[in-house]
N, C-alpha and C positions, 0 to 999 in steps of 0.2 A: 504494500500500500504506500501510496506517495505521502511525503511529509507535509504538514501545514505550514503555512507561512510564519515567519517570526512574529509578525504582528498577532497573528491569530493565537499563536502560542502564549504571547504576554497577555493578551485579552482573556484567554482561557484561565491562566493562572490567577489574574486579578479577580476573575468571578468566583474562582474557588476559594480564594482567600477571603472575599467577602461572605461566601457561604459558611466557612467556619467562624467567622465573627458573629454571624447571625445565629448559628447554633449555639455558640458559646454564650450569647447574651440572651438565650431562651426566646428569640423570635422565631418560632418554629414554623408558622405559616408563611412568613416571607422567606424563610430557608428553603421550604418545600417548593414555592414558586420559583426561586432562583435555581434549584436544583433541576428543575423542569426545563427552565430556559437553557441551562448549560447542557443538558442531555440533548435537547433539540439542535442547539448550534452545533453540537460535536457531531450528531447524525448528518446534518445538512453539509457540514464541510467534509465529512467522509464521503457522501454521495458526489459532492463537486470534484473531489480528488478522483474518484473512481471513474467518473465520466469524462474528465478532461482529456483531451487529444495527447497521445503519447509524444515524447520528444522527438526531435528531428532525426537523432542518431538511429532510433529504431526504424523509422521510416526509410533512411538510406539503406539499411540492411535489406528491406524488402524488395528493392529494385534491382 
């Protein structure tokens, strides 16, 4: 599977830190919403990476 961009990686880290803070301060409902958002964002980025066209090096080997 392809790697996500550095920006997306930092965003996911920031969202997960926010999630841990919400759990630690007992804001459970907000934490559940944020967890749902993180999981959805992760699934979407995974699908985008899976359907992104392959690199030009692999196309050169096909010809």
